[in-house]
N, C-alpha and C positions, 0 to 999 in steps of 0.2 A: 504494500500500500504506500503510495507516494503522495507527499503534500507539497504545496507551493511555498515559496518564501513568504508570501503574504500571510498564509495560514500560520507559519512558524512565528511571525511577528505577533499575530493575534494571541498565540499561546503564551508567548513571553509576557505580553501585556496582561493576560489572564492570570499569570502567576501571582501578580500583586493582589488578586482577589481571593487568593487562598487556594489550596490544592483541591478541595472538593468541587468548588465552582469551576476551576480550570479543567478538571476532568470532565465535567458536564459539557463545557464548551468544546472540549476535544471530541467527545462522542457526537456532538451535533455538527461538526465540520464535515463537509463532503470531500472525499478524496478526489484527486485529479483522475480524469478518465484515462484508463490504461488501454494499451493496444489490445485488440481482441486476441484471445488465445483459446485453443481447444481445451486446454487443461486449466482448471481454476488454480490461481496462485495459492501456495501454502500460506497459512497464517503464520506470523512469526512465533517462534518457539525458542525458549531460552537454551535448552539443550541442543537443539538442532542448528540454531543460527548464531548464538552468542558464544557458546563454548568453543566452537571451531575457531572463532576469531581470537579468543584468549589463548588457545593452543598455538595458533599460527604465529602470533607475535610474542610468544614466550611469557605472557603475563602470569600463567599458572605453572611455570617451570620451577624446578627446585632452586634455581638461582635467583628467583624473583619472589612473587607473592605466594608461590607454591611451596616454599620451604616451611619447615615445621613450625617456626614462630611467625611466619608471615613477613611482611615488610611494611614498616611505618604504620602499624596498627591495622593493616588490611591483609587478610589471609584468604587464599583460595586453595581448594584441594588440588594436589599435584596432578597435572595432566587432565584436570576436570573430571576425576572419577566420581565425585559426589556433587552432581548438579544442584541438588536441593540446598546443600550447605553454601554453595557458591552464590546461588540466587539470594539467599538470606543475607550473605555478606555484602552483596552489591546493592540490594534494594532496601533492606530493612535496617542494616547497621549504619553506624556513622551518622546517626540522627537524620537518615534519609537524604543526606546531601549528595550522595554519589550519583543518584539519578533523580532528575526533576521532570516528571512527565508534563508538568504545566509549562516548563521552560527548558526544553531539552538542551538547548545550546549552553545553558548554565550548569548543566550536570557536571559534577566533578570528574566523572569518568571520561567524558568527552574532552574536557579542558586538559586533563592530564595526558591522555594518549595523543591528543592533537597538538600539544605544545602551547596551549593557551595559559597554562599554569605550570610553574617549575615542577619537574618530575625527575626523580632520581634515575629513571630508566630512559630519559630523553624522549624525543618525539617518536612514538611507536607507530602511529598510523597517520599518514598524510590526510588532512581533511578532504582532499579531492578523491581519495580512494573509495571504491564502492563499499569496503568494509566499514568505513567511518559512517557512510550513509545508512548502512544496515543498523549500526548501533543507534544512530539518531532516530531512525524509524521505529526501532523497538522501544526506545524510551518514550517517543511521542505517542505510541499506541497504548501507553499505560504500563510498559515493562512487563508483559505477560510471561508467566512461567510456561504456559502451554498445557495441553490436555494429554492425558495418557492415551487418548485415541488418535493423537496426531501421528502422521507417518514417521517412521524411523528408518535410518540407513541400515540396509541389510548386507551390503557388500560394496567394495570399491574395485575399480578395474583400471590398471595402469596400461597405457598404450604408448609405444609398442611394449609388449611384455618380454621380448627378447630380441637380440640382434647382434650383428657383428660390427664393431667400430674400428676404423683405422686409427692408428696412433695420432694423437693431437686433434682428433675430430670432435664434433659436438652433436648431441642428440637431444632435442626437446621431448619432454614427456608430458602427457596429459592424463588427468585423473578424473574418472567419471564415477559418481555415486549413484547407486540404485536404491530407491526408497521402497518401503513396504507397500506403497500404493501403486508401484509399478513405474513411477516417474523416474527419469534419469536426469542428473544435473552435473555439469562440469564444475568440479571443485578444485581444479588445479591451483588456483590462487590461494586457497585456504589449506591445502594439504601441506604436510611437512615431509621433507625428503632427507635421506641420509645414505651415504655410500658405506659399504662394509669394507672397502679397501681404498683409501684415498690415495695410496701410492699408484693405483691403477686408474682410477677415475674419481672425479669430484662432481658434486651436484650443487647448484645454487638454490636459493629460496624459490625460484620460479620453476624448478624442475628441469633445468638445462644441464645435461650431463656432458662433461668434458673429459675425454680420455687422456691419459698420460703417455709416456714414451715406452713404458715397460709392457711386455706381453702378459696375458693371463686372462682370468675370468673374474668378473666383478658383479655384484648385485647392488641395486639401488632401491631402497625401501621408500614407499610412500605410505603415510598414515593419515587417516581422517576419521574423527569420531570413534576411535577405538578399533577401526578396521585397517587392515594392512594388505598391501599387494607389492609385488616386486618386479622390477625390470632387471633382467640378467643380460650380460653382454660378454662376448668373446673379443679380445683385443689381440690380433695376431701380430707377429713381428713384421715390420714393414718391408724388409729386404726380400729378395727373390725367393721363390719357392724352393723347398728342399725335397730330396728323395726320401722315401719311407725309411725310417731307421731300422736297423737289424733287430731281430728278436733273440737270436742265440747269443750266448756269452762266450767270448773268446778268452781263454785263459792263457796267460803268457807262458810259453814253453811247453804247452800241452795241447791235446786235442780239444776241439770245441765241446763244451758241456751243454747239451741240448735240454731245453726246458720242456717238460711234459705238456702236450697240447692243451689239456684242460686248464692247467695252471697258467699257461701262456695267455689263454683267452681271458682269464680273470684279471691278471695284472698287466702283462707286457702289451698285449694287443690293445687294451683300453688306454693305457698310458701313451702308447705310440700313436694311437688315433688322435688323442688330444694334442700331442706334439705336432702332428701333421697339420691339424687345424690352426694351431698357433704359429706354424712355420718356424719351429725351433728344432734344430738338430741336437741330439743328445751327446753327452760326453762319452768317450770310449770306456770300455770295461777296465776294471782294476786288475792288478796282478795278484798273485797268491798271497804275498806278504801283507798287502793292504787289506785284503779280504779276511785274512786270519785275524788281524788286530781288530778289525771292525766287528766281526761276529762275536769275538770274545767279549768286547766291551758291551755290545748291544744285548747279548743273551745272558751272560753271567756277571756283568759288571766287574770284570777282572781282566788284567793284562795277561797275555800268554808269556810264559817264561822264555828265556833264551833257548833252552833245550826243546820246549814245545814248538817254538818257531823253527828251529833247525830241522826237527822231525817232519813237520808239515811241508816245509819247502823242499824236502828231499822226496816227498811222496809223488809218484808219477801216475797214480791211478786216476782215470778220468772222472770218477765219482768222489774224489777226495773231499770236495767242499760239502757235499751232502753228508758224508761220513762224519766230518768235523762237527756239523750242526747237530747230528744225532747224538754224538758223544757229549757235547756241551749241555744238551737238554737233560742228560742223566747225572750231571755233576751236582754236588750239594750246593755249590755257589749259585746255581739257577734258582733254587728255592730261597736262598738268602736274599738275592737281588730283587726278585719279584715280590717277596714278602715285604721288603723295605718300601717298594713303590706303593703297594696296597695298604701298608700301615700308614702311609701319609694320607691317602684318600679316606680311609676308614678311621683315622684319628686315634691311633694307639697313643694314649696320652697318660703318662704316669701321674701328672698333677690331678687329673680327673678321676683316675681309677685306683691309684696306689700302685706300688711296685709289683706286688704279687699278681694282682688282677690284670695289670697292663701286660705283664709277661705272658700270662695264660692266653690273653686275647691275641697277642702277637704269635704265639706258638700255633694257635688254631689257623691263622692265616698262612704261616710258613708250611705247616703240614699239608694244607690244602694244595699248595703248589708243588711240594715235594712228591705228593701222590698224584699229581696231575688231575685233581678234581675238576670236573667240567665247570665252566664259568656260570652256567645257568643253575647248577646245583649249589655252587658257592653262594650265589645271590639268594637262592631260596633258603638255604640254611641260615643266613644272616637275617633275612627279613622275618622269617617265621620262628626264630629262636624262642624257646620257652623252657621252663623248668629250672632246677637248681643251677646257678651260674657256674658252680665248680664243675659240673658235668657238661655244661653247654656254654663254653667260653665265648661263642659268638654273641651271646646275650649281653656281653659287655658293651657292645655297640650302643645299646639303649641306656647304658650308664653314662657314656661320654657324650652322647647326643640325647639329652635327657628330656627335652620338651617335644610334644607332638608336632608342633610347627617345624622345629629343627629336623625332626626325623623325616618328615615329608620332603623338606627341601633337600636334605642330604641324600636320601635315597634317589630322588629324581635326578639330582645333579650327577651322582656317581654312576648309577646304573642305566639311566636314560640319556644322560648328557643334556638334560633340560633344566634350565634355571627358572624356578617359579617364585623365588623370594619376592620379586617386585609385586606380584599379585596378592601378597598378604595385605597390602595397604591400598592398592589401587589397581586398575586394569593394567596389565603388562604393556608398556609403551611400544614394544617392538615385536609383540607376539599376540596370539589370540587368547591368552589366559586371563580369566577374570578372577575376582575374589571368590566366586562360587567354585571355580575350578581348584583354587588353592586350598580352600577349606574342605572341599571334597576329598583331596589327597590327605589332608591333615586328619580327617575323620577315621582313616584306616589305623591310626596310631593312638587315638584317645583312650583306647581300652588297655593300653600297656601300663603295667605297674610292677614294682618290686615289693615282695612281702617276705617277712621272716618265716621260715618253716623249720621242721625238725631236721631237714637236710641242709640247712643253711638258707641264705637268701635265694629267692626264686623269682623268675620273671613269669608273671601270670597275666591272664586275660580277665579283667575285672567286670566285664559285662557291658551292658548297653549304655555306654557313655555318649552324651549328646554333644553335637557341635552346632554352634549358632553362627550365622553370618553376622559379623561385627557391626555392619551398617544397617541392615534391614531387620536383624533380630530373628530371621527365619531359620528353621532347622535345616541343616545341610547333611544329606546322607553321604556316606562314603561312596565315591565314584572315581574311577581312574581318569586320567587326562584324555580328553576328546571322546570319552565314553558316555553314553546316556545314563541318567540316574535310574536305577532299577526300582520298580514298584514293589510293594510288599515288605514284610519284615526282613531284617537282616539276621541270618543264622550263622552261628559258628564264629571263629576267629576271622575278623576282617582281613588280617594280614595274609592269611593263606589265599584268600581270593585275589589280593593284590599281587602276591608272588606268582600265582598261576597266570594272571594276565601279563605281568611284566616279562616273564621268561618264555612266553609263548613265541613260536616261530612267526606268528602273525603280528607280533608287537612292532609298531613302526619305528621304535627307537632302540630297543635293548641290543639287538645284534649289531645294528649299525653303529651304535655308540662304542661298543667294545671293539669292533673292527677298526673304527676310527682311532681309538686310543692306541691300539697296537701299531697301526700304520704310522701314527705320529711319533711313537717311540722309535721305530726303526728308520723312518724317512725324515725325521726332524720337524715335520709340520703335518698337522691333520688335514684330511680332506675337508672337514669342517674345523674351522679355527676361530676362536679357541675351541679346544676339543670338547669342552663341557657346555657348549652354547648352541645346541641344535634348535633352530627355529626357522620359520618360513622366510624370514628376512635375512638369514645367514646361510644360504644354500651351500652345498659342497662344491668345491672347485672342479670335481669330476664325479658327478652323481652316478653314472654307470659303474665306475670303479668301486665306489663305496657300496653300492648295492651288490656288486659281485663279491666283494670281500665278506659282506654280511651273509650272503647266501652260502659261501664256503664255510663260514663259522657254523651256520645252522646245519648244513649237510654233514658236518663232522661232529655233530652233537656238542657244539660249543667247546671243542677241544682247542685250547690256546696253542698248544705245541704244534698242532696241524697247521695253523695259520702262520706261526713262526717259520716252519719249514717252507711254506709257500713263499713268504715274503723274501726270505734270505736266499732262495734259489732263483729268484727272478732276475732278469736282466736289469730291471729298474733299480733294484737294491745294489747290484754289483757294478754300477757305473762309477766312474771316477768322480772325485769331488772337484777336480780342476775344471774350470769353465772353458769352453771354447769361444771362438770369436762371436758366436751368435746367442749363447744361452747365459751370458754373464748376468743378465738382469732378470732371469727366471727365478721366481720365488715360490711357485705353487704348482708347476706342471711336472716336476720331478725329472727334469732332463739331466740332472746330475745329483750326486749324493751331497748333502749339505755338510759344511763344517759344523760340528756340534760340540759345544763346550761340555766337557765331561762333568757329571754330577759331583757334588762335593765329596760324598763318601767314596765314590769310585776313584776319584782323583787322588784322595789322600792315601787310599790303599795302594794305588799305583806308585806314589812317592815312596811309601814304605817298602814295597816289593822290589823296586828297582835299586833302592839304596841298601837293601838287605837288613833293614832294621824293623823293629816292631814298636807298637804304641800301646801303652797301658792306659785305657780309658777308665775314668773314675767310676767305681761301682760296678764294673764289668770284669769278668774273669780275664786273666792275662791270656794273651794270644788271640783275643777277639779282634776281628777286622771291623772297619767302619761300616761296611754294608751289612754286618750282623747286629748293629746297634738297634735294638728294639725300642730304646728309650730316646726320643728326640730331645730330651732335656739334659742329656749328658753334656757337661760343659766342654767345649772345645773351640778354640779361636778359629782354626782353619776351617772347620765345618760351618761355623756361623758366617765367616767371611765369604765363603764360596756358595752361600745360598741355601743351606739346609732349611727346610720348612719347620715351622713351630707347631703345625698340626692344629691350628685354631679353627680352620675351615676345611671344607672338602674340595676347595678350588686348586686346580693344578698350578695356578699362578702363584701359590705360596712359595714354590721352589723357584728361586731366582736363577735363570739360565744365562742371562746376559753377563758378559765379562765386565769387570769394573777396574778402575785405576788402582784401587786398594788391593785387588787380587794380584795384579801385575807386580806392584811394589813388594807384596809379601813374598812371592816366589823369587823375586830378584834378591831380596835383602834379609829374608827371615833367618835369624840365628838358629832356629829349630831345624830348618831344612839344611842349612850348612852343617849342623852337627850330624845329621843323618848321612850326608855325603862324605864327611870326614871321619866317620866312626871307624875306630881301629879294627873292629870286627865286622865292619860293613862290607857290602858287595864290592865297592870300588877298591878298597884296600885288598880284599881277597883276590880279585881279578888281577890287580897289579902284581901281586906276589906269584900268582899262578902262571901268568903268561909273560915270559921274558921277551918274546918277540913282539915288537910294536904293532905289526900288522894283525897278529892274532888278538892282542889286547883291544885294538880298535874295533875289530869285527865283533868281539864279544860285547863290548859296550853298545854297539849299534843294535845287536840282537836283543840286548837287555832293555834298552830304552825305546827303540823304534821297531823292534821285532822284524828287522830286515838287515841284510848285510849292507855296508856302505858302498856307494858307487865309487868309481876310480878317483874322482876329484875329492870326495869326502875322505877317502882313505889316505890319499897323499897329504892332504892338509892336516889331518889328525896326527899322522906319523911324524910329519915335520914339527908339529907343536910339541910332541912328546920328546923328540930328540933335541929340541932347542933348549929344554929346561933341565937343569941339573937335578931337581927334585922330581923324579918321575911320578911319584904318587900324587903330589900336589897337582902336577900337570894332568894326570888322569882325573882327579877330582874336578879340575877346571872344565875338562871335556864333558864330564857327566853333568856338571852344573849347566853348561850351555845347552845340552840336550834337554834337560829337565825344563828349561825356560823356553823351549821352542814351541811353536804352534803345533808341530807334528806330535809332540808329547801331550800338550794340554788339551788338544781337541781330538775328537773322533772324526776321522776323515775317510 
């Protein structure tokens, strides 16, 4: 409904007569004649028409009036999740001065956003913008809240929904909203946009996508009134096309190792197809020495010894790499290493559990991997744990994650890769989850309790605990994400129903999440990244590959070791980390193996192993290695400096993988590391005594630190250095120190 300037002047004059009289005058004024239309225009509705404007201009963001305490006495619900409260704040609070239906132009809301009155957020909306006119019209018509029968947005559609962009090109997006009455409306100007990888493409407030110079796949999200849709784009390398990359892995000095056809279809064929689309040639395959070191670190978190390196490099059997992986999967270090990784996710925490219970919890995790318990069984045992906790150590999960809302969030994030915490307070801003979805998941855990029994403390199911929606007060029944609420009474332990749904082969997240986590571990980056953030607006960089890996996991009954064998036998995994002239900017298509900073515990064990020294950790039996530390609270400067997580959350981001200046300085200057290198009974001193010939000493040092023999230039340089110094042992320590400080030692490559 549109009104003339004369009408507005009359309303402003009417304001002096008082609000009741002004409203009567308002109702009596005839609107201007609108152009004929087949569809009757919608009446203004606060949730439909005003909330999107507040969203679009950031008024209800957490950095403005949407933060917990509001801003300058004015508070809105973040992202507009509570329209009723926002309406009261705008229309009824502040002595009614924020909106003046009798004199819309004098409304504080319009004066603030339009620049007529000083505003901490500056001029948010130009008075010439149609959004400003909508706010004016809404106030002028009496600031209606709207009727429950008014149409609602049921979906939005981004066009185009996918495409291929040349580097440095632009693509405008349009967003159309579909209403419950069938009408469609272009809402591009009110939608919010966000790129999931600004290194590949950016998007401005108007929905104009600009691609960068790097190849890859990118998703741009559009949101409007709680609905989301995505534009996905492939950005190929701009240089001339390339030939299809090879699938077989050429092993230096031996026959070609052929990848089985079914496995090649799952990984290499799908990776190579994406590389051809992106016009990226892959790096060449690695030699045996690099592969040896790589799989040792990735599978068991341990460096191979010099003797293990020498033995493998002398092996000429064509299937030696497969044999090596099989042997590593049977070693005790495999269970140590993967128990460490899952203890981080499942928060084995001595402060929360006490030493005895935390150790039992950790031992349950370690034994699961030592016995190769299938991942779906592992998840079911954890989720449905019950009975005396001394007999069911998985129940300690419910001790460290002690609140139903935390249980729901942690289980969703760890086993589904879905973050639902945002929906606890408001509709998820980047996904479809509402508060009802969040509390539906929480309801699965409200019956969990610990009670003292004759057998000690037990985890029990206390019965029909109720869950209420915090805003509406309505009862929320337990229901899984994206699943309908079941009618009728709920029978039995709700967690068993949740575990059955979660570990089903039909679950859209469980297998894909676990496959993605494994892929991220071995290839340095998840197909979905971050690995625990699956959502519509964060699609996988190679969806067919993720689906293929998930299907493989399902077909092998969720056997983690089967997927490890597949990944490590693929040409993709066995590529060099050295970039070629064309793939140096590739970050997500797996055209080369990434340089990966070794985890804190693995790196410290490598320092101890190569220097031939041990470390006595406080409160842990002598001889324990860092990857065996079940207690993340064991004080240790090196582990803390290199990013060991504190296990306060289930987020992978707790473990800091990025190198820092402090780490570099520590390895360069640490007295503790120097003491290990110079130890009289250490490896360097023993090797110096054992090998009188300089070339043999140099070769042994290289096999110890780099798991390969030196090339000719390295050998000559090292021999010359040893011969030039009178103190041969100090010279050997210097060589070892330089190796320990190299990227080749500190990174998995």
